[in-house]
C-alpha positions in Angstrom: -10.6 17.9 -19.8 -7.9 15.2 -19.8 -5.0 17.6 -19.7 -4.2 20.2 -17.0 -7.7 20.2 -15.3 -7.4 16.5 -14.6 -3.9 16.8 -13.3 -4.9 19.6 -10.9 -7.9 17.5 -9.8 -5.8 14.4 -9.1 -3.0 16.3 -7.3 -5.5 18.4 -5.3 -7.4 15.3 -4.3 -4.2 13.5 -3.2 -3.1 16.5 -1.2 -6.5 16.8 0.4 -6.7 13.2 1.5 -3.0 13.3 2.7 -3.8 16.3 4.9 -7.2 14.8 6.0 -5.5 11.6 7.1 -2.8 13.6 9.0 0.0 12.4 6.7 -0.5 8.7 7.6 1.4 7.5 4.5 4.5 9.4 5.6 4.2 8.8 9.4 3.8 5.0 9.2 6.1 4.3 6.3 8.8 2.9 8.6 6.2 0.7 10.4 5.2 -0.8 7.0 8.8 -1.6 6.2 9.3 -3.2 9.6 6.2 -5.4 9.0 7.6 -6.5 5.6 11.0 -7.4 7.1 9.3 -9.6 9.7 9.9 -7.6 12.9 6.6 -8.6 14.3 6.6 -12.3 13.2 6.7 -15.1 15.7 7.9 -18.5 14.8 5.5 -20.2 17.2 2.3 -18.9 15.5 0.7 -21.8 13.7 -0.7 -21.6 10.3 0.5 -18.1 9.5 2.3 -17.1 6.3 5.0 -14.5 6.4 4.0 -10.9 5.7 6.2 -10.7 2.6 4.5 -13.8 1.1 1.1 -12.3 1.8 2.1 -9.1 0.1 3.6 -10.9 -2.9 0.5 -13.0 -3.5 -1.8 -9.9 -3.1 0.3 -8.0 -5.7 0.5 -11.0 -8.0 -3.3 -11.3 -8.0 -3.8 -7.6 -8.5 -1.4 -7.4 -11.4 -2.8 -10.6 -12.9 -6.4 -9.2 -12.9 -5.1 -6.0 -14.4 -3.6 -8.0 -17.3 -6.8 -9.9 -17.9 -9.1 -6.9 -18.1 
């Protein structure tokens, strides 16, 4: 159960959802990079943190919770 059948199930599920979402992870990859680089940031927006800082804190909390459990 943990060998080849699971591998086929995971790859098949990933392929299914990629096709179902019309390849969104590939079509919007460049847009995600632009957001991280700050293309859509405005210096006049009060109280906002940069997108890169928000991503870093979200990843840090996710990795931290994974290390605890």
